[in-house]
N, C-alpha and C positions, 0 to 999 in steps of 0.2 A: 504494500500501501504506500510505503512511505516511498521507494521508488518509482511507483508511478508521478505521484505530488512531485520528484525535485525532476522528472522529465518536462512534466507539467512546467514548472518554475521554468525549468532550460526556453521551452519552447515560447513562453510567453515573455520574457527576460528583451529581446531583443526588439519587440512589440514595442514593449511598454518605452525603451528608448528611443525609439523612432518618436510616437507618440509626444513625449518630454520634450525634445529636442522640436516636434514639429509645433507646441505651445509655445515654449521660451521664444523660437522665430516668430511667429504668429503676434507675440506681445511685444519684442523689437520690435515688428515693422508696424504695428501699430504705436509704439514709443516714436520709433521717427516721424509718421506719417502725421502724429500730431504736431510734434514740436515743426514739422514746416510748416503749418498751420499758426506758427507763432515766426514774431519777426525776432531775428537776429541783429545782433548788435554786433559789428565790428569796431575794428581800434578805428582813430583817426588816422585818414593816410592823405600825401603830399595829391596837391590836384592832379598829378598827372596821372597817379591809378588809383582815382576815385572815380566810379565810376558813374553817367550823371545823372541828375537828378530826374525822379522817378523811378528811378531803379532802386529798390531794399531788396538785403539778405534776408534769404530765407532758410540757409542751411550751411553748417561750418563741417568741416571733416579735417581731423589730425592726420597731415600722410607722414608713411613713413617709404622709404624705396631709394631708387637707385636714378641715376643721369646716365644714358650711355652717350660714350663718346667715340668716333674713329679717327685715327690716323690718317691722316692727307696732305698730299705734297704741296705746297705753297707754290704761289708765281714764281718766288724767289730762288726756288732748288731744295728750299729744304723741307720740315715736314711737321706738322702740330696736331695736335687735337681738336677735331672741330668743336665751334662752339655753338654755331648754328647751321643744322638744329640738332640737338642734343636729344635724344629720345628718353623719354619717363618711362617709366613703369611704377607703379607706385599701390597701395593700399590705401583707403581713407577711412580712419574710426573716428563714431563717437562715443563717448561714456553712458552709457546704459547697468543702470542697478551697480552702480561700481565699476564696471568690465569694461574694458576696450570690446565694440563692436564694429565689425566690418558692415561700412554704408556704400561705397564704391571703390572702384577700381580706377586707373589714371594709366593711359597705356598710349599710343600714337599709332592711330589707324586710320584708310581712308573715310573722307567726310559721303555717307550713300546719302544724305536726304542734305542736301545745300540749299542754302538761301539761295533769293532773287539775285541776278549777276555777277556768284562767288566763283571764283578759277579755284578748282579742285588741285591742289599741289602731287603730284605724283609723290611726295615723301610722305605724305598723308598729313593731318592736324590733331593736337593734342586733344585727348580723348576723356572724357570719364563718364562713365557708365554706372547705372543704381545697381548694386548687389541684389536687389528685394524684386523691381520690374524690368531691369535693364533696357530701361531708360537711357536716351542719351544726348551730352553735348560734345559738339566740337567746337575748338574756339581758337582765335588765333589774338598770338602777343601786338597790344597797340601801346602801350607806354611801359615804361621801368624804372624803376629807382634803384643805385647800387644797394647793396648789402655793406649795414653800419654806417645809415646817413639816417637814418629816422626811428623811430621807437619802433615804428610796427617790421621795421625788417634790421633787427637790432647786429645782425650777427657778422661783423667786416670778415670779407674773404667767402662769406657764403655765395649762392646762385643768388639772380637780382629778383626782386621780388617785381612781381606782375598784373596789368590790368589786361585782361585779356579777355576779347568778344566772342557771343557765337556768331560762328558759320557754318552752323548745322545744329536743328535738332530732329531730335527723333524716339515717340514713344514707344513702348513695349510692344511687345507682340499680343499682351492682350492688354491694350490700350493703360500700361502703366503712364506715369504722366509726372516721376518725380524730378525728373531730372528735362523734361520736354520743354517747359518755358524759360528753361534762366537764357538769361540774355546775356550777361556780364559773369567772368568770375575772377577772385583776386588771388594772388598766389603771396599770401607775406608770411613774415615769422620765418623764414627759412635760416635751413641751417647744414653747412655741407651743398656737396652734389657740385663744384666748380670743378672745369674741365683743371688738370696738369699744365704748369708754364713749361715741364723739360722737352726736351728733346724727345722724338719717339721711332718707331720705327712704322713706315706706309702698311697700313692694311692691320693695325692693333686692333682691338677693342679694348675698353676700358670702362667698368661700372662703377660709378662713384656714387657712395650711399649720402643718403638726403631725408630730412627733415623737413615739414614747411605747412602751414594752416592755409586752406583751401576756403574760401567764402562764394557763396552761388548766391547768383541775384537776381531780381524776376522783375517784372515792370509792373509797377505799383497800378492794385484795379480798383 
């Protein structure tokens, strides 16, 4: 009899684990969805990287990832690490119940839904994709400030802080819209990620760790 109960317990344990995971994910998604209904307060930033009036922050994520660089020849016959475009790969987190929870992935990809009159670069655009509903925003940098020059970008030697403007948005396959209405993205509080300044061998690739805060904006309603 005990053997049968033990076997039943073993069989139901995976199902229980899946149920608990599903409940946690649903709760977390609800928390993030509720958070997006509230206005996020980004730090005060220089005008160069401040979105235009009429756009408000609705979401912030703390990013951990890498900036990818390739060593290429220069016109002078030397070689150096490329600065533009660097290839980002990062995961964005928010704090839920005292624990970091993944909300967005950040990478470079081809803009699959460009806005009118937008030229799609062959190398792709910076991309953010919701981990919940897979909605996306593609954006391109429109201005920057050097790290270490403002309280919103305090770490000297890090990658620049940016204002990026949406050049394409996409709903998730089930109509999810977490990032589908994003108009601007701010990259602030950067740390690390800068390309090395030393010599390199053409064709070599390098991943440099970085962290940053990303603020997502949409038009006021």
